[in-house]
C-alpha angles and dihedrals in degrees: 000000000000120000123238121259122215128194121220122191116205122197120214110297097017130117136204110228120196144166121211119188123226089249092061136057125205130197117218124197130179105222099178141349125025129298139168136205110214090330097318115117116236116230115234112261093358115141116231121189121207134181130173092009137136107200150153128218108204128197127199096188104022131264147183120248130193118204123190120195140030122314121191085217138357133174145149117248123196098187111069137157091232094112092053090048091049090050089054090049093052091048089053092048091053086055093052091049092050093048091053093047092051093037089231114134091184088070093060119111116274105184133189126189119202141166144111125320117285091015095130097257095140092048089056091046088054093047091052094046094050092046090053095048089050085057089057091255125136107207125181115247119207123192111202092172110100093184098056097033094185100192103029143008123324125268092041139102120221148179132195142155119264110223104157134037115277099246127221094245104033099042118180091328089071093072091088090068121090113287130220087265090063101250132088113257096226113190125234104238131194124195117233102165099214135079095221125050093219088069087076113002094174094055092043092054090046091055090050088053090052090051090052093052091049089053091049092053093048090047088065095058104028137054104268099175095106085065126200139297115206125200115199142193123268113289126242135146093274095051096048086089093058091043094054091045090052090049091058098038095050092039091236112197100178125045122193114199115197126199103342123096094187093052091049092051096049095046090045090055097039101039107014094105093054102041143007113273117196132185118223125186118240109249115250089229096065114113131191111260114243116256089217 
């Protein structure tokens, strides 16, 4: 039995937000116009299959999409934070250009994204990585959320270079495939053994120190002007210690605080003289992850 197909028309600056359960699979096709999925451009008439996904397809110029299959929810939103995310990307790109012109890798953007659980931190990291790659940059991406473990197995922390766009179907796990530079971008992974940093703060901080050392070694033999984008675990009073340790160990110079006024105020007062602290709104499309 064939599944129903519904067309969605997006005006410029709108996005289609949808939720698909793991029990269902949808097919997404761009029929006309231009659209992107967390910074990755969709190919015209290409078919993308998604399952167990909460996502948003954004269009700068307007487009028509066709979706086949059943979504838990789907709607068009005309208020999105994409302008703010793009402004952040442009500021980071200027830092990369300046670092290259001055031949000073230390001036490259070293960005950390912090905020409560389910505030859209990973989506922002994905957008910033994809926009950088589309500018022919190859930033490093670090995942400090052992629960999510985007690029490898759970209960780990990892870092790797992003050489290709993070695709709609493959996601972060697609990093292990061959890049446009002809090699597989294999992540560096450290086993933590817990899903929450507070289960062993000392060990977690030690692993971050080892990650920082590995990054410094790579910077001596590789182009490091593209900088690093760091995704973190959900913020609470207990994990504040691990976040501040990571800021120092990874020499973060730009801190993006998502969806938490108090957190932004605290970090601005405490760290504002040493790094740039920016506040970003939580996207209306973010949803709480199921505990099941």
